N, C-alpha and C positions, 0 to 999 in steps of 0.2 A: 464608836463600832468602825472597824476596817473596813475598807470595801477593798474587795480582793486580797488584803493582806499583802501588798507588793512590799511594805515595810518589813515583814518578817517572813521570810521562806523558808522557815523551821517549822511551820504547822502541819501535820499529818493528819488524816481523814481513813476510816477504815472501812472498807466497804464488803458486807458479805452475801453472797449470792447463793442460795438455793435451788439446784436445778431439778431436772428429774432425776437423773444418776448420781448427782455427785453435788457437796456441800464445797463452794470456792469461796476464800478470802484474799483480799488485797490490802496493802499498806499505800496509799496514795498520796502526794503531795498538791499543795495549791496549784499546779499546774497541769494536773491529771496525769501525773505520769507516777507509773506502777515502781515502787520500789521493793515490793517484796509479794510472795504469790504462794498461796497453798491450796490443795486440793484432797478431798476425800470422799470416798464414794460412799453412798447412803443404801441400806437396802430397799428391795423393793418385793412384794409380794402379788403373785396373780391367781389367788384361790381357785376362780374360775374363770372363762373367756370373758372379756371385757371387764373383769374385774381386777383394777389394779390398787394394790394398799401401801401405806408405808407407816410410819413410827415417829410419832414427834420427839419422843425421849432420843432415840437413836438421830433423828436430825439434828437436835441442840447439842448431843455430845461431838456431832462431828462439826457444828461451827464452833464449839468451843477449842478442839483439836487443832482446826486451820486458823484460828485468830492466834492461839499462843504460838504458833509454829512462825506466823509472818512478823510478830512482836520481839523475837528473838535478837539480843542484843541491841535494842532500839531505846531510846529513851520515851518511854511510855508519858512521859508527862508532856510531850509534844504533841500528843494525839488529843485532837480537838473534840472529835465527831465521830460517830458510827450510823450505817443507814444499811438495812436490809432491803435485798427484792428477794421474793421466792417466786416458785409457779403457783397457780390459783386452785391449790388442792384445800379441801377441807377437812380441818382438825376437829375433834368432838372431845369435849371433857366435861368432867361432872360438876357439881358445884364447887367443890374442893379443888378443884382444876387438875384431877386425876384422869389420866386416858380412858376412854370407853370403848368397846369393841365396834368396829364400822363392819364385821363379819359374822356369819352365821356360826361360825366354829368359837363364838365367845371370847376371842381372844384381844384383850385389852388392847395390849401392847402395839397391835396393828388397829389405830385409832383414826387414822388420816385416809380420806377417800382421793387417790389422786387427780389432778385434773384430767387426764386421759381415758378415767376410768368411764365407761360408757353403759352402767347397769341401768340408768334411769331413762330405758327408754320409752316405756309405758308413761311414765309419770311427765316426761316432757311433752310426748305428744299430746295428753290431756292439757297440761297448762298451755300448750299452743291451739287448742282449740276453744280455750276461753277468750282469745283475741283482745285479751284486757291492754288499756292504754300503754301500760309500762313496757308490752313487748316493741313498740313503736323505737323504742330507744335501742333496741338490740336487732335493727335491720328488720324486723315484723315478725322474724321466728327466732325464740330461744332457743340455743344450744343444750344439747344434753350434757355439755361440761361446764356447765353455770351450777351456782349453789340450789338454788329452788329445787330443781326435780330432783337432785341429790338428798337434800333435807325430806323431802314427801316419799323418797324411798324408805328414808332409814325408819320415818314414821310407820310405813304401811308394813315393813318387813321385820325391823328389829324394834318393836314397840317397847319389849318390858328390859331388854339388855342393855338398850342405845338411850332410844328418845324418852322413854320417862325417866331417867335418872339425868339425863343432859343438863348443864348448867349452863355451857358457853360453846357455841360453834362459832370457830375462827376462819377466817382465809389463812393459808400459811402465812405469809407475810405479817399480819397482825399477830400472829401466834409469837412470833420471832419477837417482836417489838413487845409485846405483852412479858414474855418471858426477862426480857432486858430491863424492864422499869418497873414491872408491876403493874401498870396503868393498861386498861383494856379496852381504851378507845380506838376507833379502827380508823384505818385511810382510808379518805375519800376514794382514792384510785381502786380497791379492791370492792368497795362496798358497792360502787355506781357501775362498775365494768362487770360486777358477776352476782351481786344480790339485789339489783332492782332499785337499787337508793336513787334519790334525786338530788343532787346538790343545791335545787332551789327550795323543793319542796318536802325532802326527807323520805319517811316512808310512807306506802301506799295501802291503808289498812284494809281499802276493799280488795286488794290482789291478793294478800295474804288467806283474808274468809276465803275468796272465791276458788283458790286451790286447795282450800282443807288445811289449812297451815295455819290458823286464827291462834293458836295457842302459842307462838313467837310474839304475836303484839303484847301480851301481857306483860306488866313489869316496865314499860316504855321500852319493849325492846331489848331489856338487859341481856337475852341468851344471844343475840345478834347482834348488840352494838349501838348504842345510843350518843355516843360522844365521837364525833366524826371530824376529824381535822384533815386541810391537804397534805399531802406528801410534802417532807421534808423539815415540818413543824417540830420545833423541839418539846418531847414526851415528858411530863410530870417533873419530876428530880433530876432528870439524867440515870446514867446506869447503877442498880441497885448494887450495895457494897457484896451481895450474894453470886449475881449475874458477874460482878467486876472478876471475883476472883476465880469462878469457873473458866470465864473469857482470858483470863491475865490481862487486864486491863485496869485503866486507874477507876473507881467510883465517880459518880457524878457526870463522869463526861455526856455530851450532848447527844441522845438518841432521837433519830429521827423518825416519822409516820411514814413509812413502808410504803412500796411500789410492789408492784408484779414484776415479775423477771423481766419479759419483755417490754415492759415500759421503762424498766432503768435502762435496758440496751436504745430505748428512743432517747430517752433523757440523756444518756451519754455521747450519742454521735448527730442528734439532730439541730444542736446551736452552734455547730463549729464554725470557725472565721474562714470563709472558703477563698477570701482575696488572693489575687495573682495566679489562679489553677483555670483562668478561661472558663469558667462555667458559668451558663444562663442563670444559675441562680443567685449569682454575685449581685446582680442588680434587683433581686425579687424578694417578698417578703418570705418568713421560715414557712409561709404555708404552702409553698411551691416545694419543699421538701419531703419526700415517704421515705420515712425510717424501716428497713426490713429487718427485722431480728429471726436470725435461721439458724435455728438448731434441729432439736428433736422434731419441734413443728416450727411452722413460720408465721410471724406477725408484720401485719403490714399498717405502720402505725401513721394516719394523715392528721394535720391540724388546721384549724377554721377559725376564723374571727367569730363567725355567727355559726350556728348551727348547721349541719346540713345532714338529711335523712339517706341512706345510702340501701336500698333495699338489699337484705343478705349480707350487710356489713354491719357490725355493732356499731353502738353508739347514734348520736352523737352524743357524750359522756362530757360535761362541762369541769373542767379544772380537773381531769383526772391523770393529766401527764405532763403538761406545763400549765401553771395557774393562770388562769383568763382566759384561755384556749381550748376551744371544742376540739375533742378527742373522735375519729373516728379509725375503728381497728377492724382491716380486715385478717383472713388468717386462713393457713392450711394447714390440716391435722396430722397430717403427718410429712415432715419434707426429709430431712435428715435420715430419720427411721426408715423411711422407703427406701432411699437409696442404700442404706446397708441390708434390707430385705432384699432387693432384688439382686445385689452381688452375691450376696452371704448363700443364697439358694440355687446360683446357676451349679452346673458340674464342673465347671473349670475354676471354679474357689478355690479348693485346694492348690491346685495349680500355680494360683495368682498371690496365693499368702506366700507359698513357698520364693517364690522368684522376687516378691516386693522384700521379704525377711532375709535373702543373702545379697541384694543390695542396700539393705540398712533402709527402706523408703517405706512410710504409709500406704497402704495397699489403693489409695486414691491417687497417691504421687505417680505412683506406677502405672497406675491405669491411665494418667492424664500423657504420661510418658509415650505410653503404648499405642495411644491413639493418633500422636503426633507420628510415629512411626508409620501406622497402617493408613494414614490419610494421603498419602504421596503427596501429589500437586493440589488438590484442591484442599479448601480449607474445612478444617477438623467438623464444623456443624453439618457438613453436606453429607457427614458418613450415614445418616440417618435417613436417608430420601423416602426409603422402604420402610422404616419402622418407625411407628408411632404409640406413644404411651399415654393414656390417660391417667392422671395420677391418686384419684378418688380411692385408694386403697382402705382408709377409714374414714370413709363418707366425705361431703362436701362443707366445709365451714362457711367459706364465701366464694363465689357472692351468691351462689345456688342456696345454701344452707339446706342442703339435702343430705340427711343422714343416712340414708338408702342405697346412696350411688356407690358403686364399685370400683376398682381399678380394672384398668384396659389395654392390652398390648395387640397391637395388628401389625401382621409383617412378620411371622416369625419362619423360622426354616428349622432344618434337623441340625446344624449346625451348633456344636457344643464346645467349641474350642475358645481360645483367649479372646481371640478377633472378636468373636461374637458377645463376650460378656462385656468387654470394654463398648462395644455399639450401643447395647443394651443400656449400660450405665449411662453413656452420652444422651440417648433418648430420654432417660427418666430425668436427669437434670435438668435437659430442653423442657420436658412436662412441667416441672416446676416452675419455671422461669415462665413458661406459655398461662400456669395459673396464676403468677404474679399479674402478667399484664391484664388477663382478664378481670381481676379484682382493681387493676387501676382505671381500666376502662368504664368499669361501673360507678366508680370513685368520680372519674370526671364527668361524666353522664349527669350526674345527680348535682355538680356544681362545684367540685376542687378542680382545683388549677394546678399540676403537678409537672415539674420540670428534672427531678434530678434525684435520685435514689441515692440514700445512704445505708449503705448494707452492714450489719456486725453480728457477731454469735459466730458458733463454730463452722457452718459453712461458707461464710465468710471467706476464711482463710484457703478455700481451695478455687484457685485461679479459674479453672473451669468454669466453676458455678458462678461465680461472678462476671466471666466475659459474656457467657449466656444471657446473664440477665440484661447485659449492655445491649448486646446484639438483640435480643426478642424482643425488649420494650421499645428499644428506639434510644434509653435516654441514658446519660454519663450514670456511672458508679461511684461514690464516694466512702473510700474505705477510710477508718480510724487510725489515726497513727499509732494508739494505744489498740492492740485486737482487742483486748478484753473490756469491751466498751460496756456491756452490764456492769461488772465491777465500778468502771468510773461513775458511772447513772448513780450505783448504790453510795458510792465515796461522797457524789455530790450531794446526797440527799443530808449525808453526814455533816460537809460542809455546810451547807443552809443551816441547819440546827444549831450548828456551833455562835452562829453569827457571824462566821467570818465573811460573809457574801451577804450582799442586801437583799437579793433575792435567788430564787432557784434561775432564772432567766441568764444573771450574771454569772454565777457558777459553771451555770452550761456553759457558756461564752468563754470562760478562762480556761476552763477543764477539758473541754473536747478539741482535739487538732486534725485536721487532715493528715492523711499518712500518705493515699496515692488516691489517683482517679484514673478510672477505667473507662475509656469511650466505645462506643458501640462502633461496629464496622459497616458504615451506611451501604456499601456494596451488598451486603449479603440480604440487605432489606425484603426484595422480591420474595426470595427463599423461603425466609420467616414468615412471611406473609403467607405462603401458601400452606406451610405447616400450620400454621394458627388455623387458617381456615380446617384444614383437617380436623385437628384438635377438638373446635367447635361441634363438629359434624360427628366425633367419636360420643360424644355425652346426649345430642341430640339421637343417635342411633340406639344408643343404653335404654334412653326411655321408651322408644319404641319396642325395644326389644321386649322389657318389661310389660307395656301395655299388650303385645300379643298372649304375652304367657298368662298373664291376669285377665285376658278377656275371657268370655265364655266360650 
């Protein structure tokens, strides 16, 4: 077995990432450099408010399309491994592995309940009322976005058309590795993080019985997984001839046990060699690093040598991201989606679109330059002295774990111009950064020792978003040399499965590199401390309003 493959720089790995709105694939070399990239949108349905569905057939077709594109003109025999990551959506198949409908319309093409689907509110409420022991590993309160409430919803609402016919319930990353290899093994990452599986004890029969899903226990949990492997483990005999043909890859190449998309991002950034950047974490263990994966939603990944229980933060999950370490996962349900929402519904949005298009800029690059224009002599962050946002427009995932919370904005005027839109955008970005600070403080209070943020995902490409996270948390932010860290993380899995590296940790260190470091502006600390006080007051007030309205 070669270590790091230094003697043979010609090995490639394919990483496939299934996000909320698209599938992306990359060809990555042993140094973690992207050699080719392709993206393909995937379909989404919202038949009712809070019901979000996709199609596993559509997703797999998109995986095949992008993979064929990235290997054009490449000697495919140099590709050694394939790794998948995906959103933690729920895929439902019958015993013959055909799709089953997850909707009242009976449309079996739509057989995926998306991660962001909130249909199972009543089910998760009942599950949380049980106070079962497994809940202590999800911050004490299960999220509506996890799989148990969604499974219970299917049993209670689609008994005949879906539940009774179901043979396999997959987390989407595990569906993809099954499709590639024919192996129904599940990744420890998905099962531990979203399904209440324990790396040490396995499934807990008493939990499934208590919530009314005892039918899943039968046949040694065959419907939800009884062979569970750490991420990066090589599956079966590798890529099947059928899948190889569909993907345009050689049959038999190593396919890795998968990761959830955010965890792949964590894997892609958290192990980077930081020597020479003057960072405090250089002399500290990897447990001083917090990976923040920020796209449609944001996830905050911190690892520890021993289990740490953080109220309102998911985990501790053993070996769910980095083998041998416990993972805690904080999160914000909508971040990128919230920024889009705030900007697109503003009266000045058409003007913004027109001006950004005329300048060949994205709307966010235009807004950032517009803020620089209107700030005059003051720091840009100070433009929101009177405007404050509480960002939980889709409930709070961490650290309050309260689905009922709503978004708040205070300090509105009659203005509807572009200046007003830009400042509202800034206040929203700041609110998301304050949410990150709130999560960090909860993790620190429980025993984590964090000093540096490692950002990746779509929002990490926005310099304002990055600077606000540095200023508001008071921590330096490390950005990867390779912007597509999630795809690097997926490729790391493929590299591990191929045997080219001796461990996930070695592959991480070799394949993730620092691109840029953004330090906080210390002279603004007092201002942001004040805004943070307002931020915390807002949620306090919201709870007071709710108590008044729900009182006698």
